[in-house]
C-alpha positions in Angstrom: 3.1 -9.3 8.3 -0.2 -7.6 9.3 -0.7 -4.2 10.8 -0.9 -5.6 14.3 1.3 -4.6 17.3 3.1 -7.7 18.6 2.9 -6.6 22.3 -0.5 -4.8 22.7 -2.3 -6.5 19.8 -3.6 -3.1 18.4 -4.9 -3.4 14.9 -6.9 -1.2 12.4 -10.4 -0.2 13.4 -13.2 1.1 11.3 -15.0 4.4 11.6 -16.5 7.2 9.7 -15.0 10.2 7.9 -17.4 13.1 8.6 -17.4 15.9 6.1 -18.3 19.6 6.8 -21.8 18.8 5.5 -22.0 15.9 8.0 -21.9 13.2 5.2 -20.3 9.9 6.6 -18.1 7.6 4.6 -16.2 4.6 5.9 -12.5 4.9 6.7 -9.9 3.0 8.7 -7.9 4.2 11.6 -4.4 2.6 11.5 -2.3 2.1 14.6 1.0 4.0 14.9 3.3 1.0 14.2 7.1 1.2 14.2 9.7 -1.5 13.4 12.2 -1.3 16.3 15.4 -3.3 17.0 16.3 -4.1 20.6 19.4 -5.7 22.1 18.3 -8.5 24.4 21.3 -8.6 26.8 20.2 -11.8 28.6 20.4 -13.8 25.4 23.1 -11.7 23.7 21.2 -11.1 20.5 19.2 -8.4 18.6 15.5 -8.8 18.1 13.2 -6.8 15.8 9.6 -6.1 16.8 6.7 -4.4 15.1 5.4 -2.2 17.9 2.9 0.6 18.5 4.3 3.6 20.2 2.3 2.7 23.4 4.1 -0.7 23.4 7.5 1.1 23.1 6.6 3.0 26.3 5.6 -0.2 28.0 9.0 -1.7 27.2 10.7 1.4 28.6 8.7 1.1 31.8 8.7 -2.7 32.4 11.9 -3.7 30.7 12.5 -5.6 27.5 13.1 -9.0 29.1 9.8 -9.1 31.0 7.9 -8.1 27.9 9.6 -10.8 25.8 8.9 -13.4 28.5 5.1 -12.5 28.3 5.2 -12.7 24.5 6.8 -16.2 24.6 4.3 -17.3 27.2 1.5 -16.3 24.7 3.2 -18.5 22.1 4.7 -15.7 19.9 8.0 -16.7 18.2 10.8 -14.2 18.9 
């Protein structure tokens, strides 16, 4: 699976590493992804999601079931 958050869609972006002498070389900024298991009480099953830490906060705020409904509406298989 790619380095992409299943909820927010965050993925690696490119940028420059800048040295003390101001020499620029290409680098990648990777999202802070975590594999997290959640218990979906409405369906009585466990699901594993690959999430950014921002997405974990979103789930805590909005609730797991509402986030899962949005994912399924987008066509994501869970």
